[in-house]
Every structure is written in C-alpha cells, then in structure tokens.
N, C-alpha and C positions, 0 to 999 in steps of 0.2 A: 508616523509609522505605527501600524497596529501590532499588537502582541501576537506571537505565534499561537495557533490553535492547537490544543491538546485533544486529539481524536479519541473518543471512546467507541466501543463496539456499537452502541445505539446511534452514534452520529455517522457511521460509515454507510456506504451504499450496501444494499442487501446482499450483493454477491461478493462481499469482502469479509473475510474472517480473521479476527485478531486473537492470537493466543493469550493465555493468562500471563499476567505481569508484563505484557508487551505494550509499547507506547509508540504512537506516531505523532510527531510534532511538525507543524508547518501550515502554511496557507496556500490555497489554490493547488493542492497536490493532486486533485482529481480533474483538473482543467482539461487534460487530454486523455482521460480514461474513457474508453468507448466499448470495453468488452461486454458482450451480452451473455457470456457463459455464466451458469449458476454459481460456479466456484472460481470466479475470475482471479481473485487474489487470496492466497492463504499465507498468513504470517504465523510462525511458530511461537512458542512460549519464550518469555524473557528476552525479547528482541526489542531494539530501539531503532526507529527510523526518524532521523532528523532532517527535515526539509527534503523529503523524497519527491520526485516527480514521476507519476505513473502515466506513461504515454503508451497505452495498450490499445491495439486494434480490436475490432469486433469479435474476433475468435481467439484472442490472446488469453493465456493463463500464466500467472506469476506465482511461484512458490518460494517462500523464504523460510529457512529452517529455524531451529531454536538457538537462542543465545547469539544472535547476529546484531551487529551495529553498522548502520549505513548512514553516512552523513553527506548531504547535498548530492544525492545520487539520482541520475536520470535513468529510469528503467523503461526502455523502449523496445517494443516487440509486437509482432503480428501473430505469433503462434505460442511459443512456450519459453519461459525463462525460469530456470531452477537454480 
C-alpha cells in the first residue's frame, strides 16, 4: 500500500486553484476529472480534503469555500457544485 499523496498547487492540474493553507491528501483523486473549464476547481483558504474523488464532466465547475473539511467525499457533477 502506498502512502497518500499530499498535493501542492504546483502538482495540481492547471485549472485547479488551491487556497492558502489548504491541503488535499489522496491518491488517484483526478482519475475521473474531465473538466475543460479554465477555473474548474476552486478551493478556498484553510480547507482540508482527505481522499476526495473529483468526478467532473467536461463543463463542470466545483467551488469549495474557506475552512471546509471533506473526508472520503465523491464530488460528482456535470455543471456546477458549490
């Protein structure tokens, strides 16, 4: 079993923005990420996402606010999740 990856802004796809003091931890989290939008995922400041699964269609946008904690969450959408 491999250790969970800690994602930094430079490791993320170019259309994903991670706020300051935010953290994403997990493996294969972008396996079903297909959004082509320039701002497909925006994560606010001081948020933690542990083992999220981003299952977003080609025109999907996901926005997560500040100070959020998500654990083992599947985020599935074709348009907009806020």
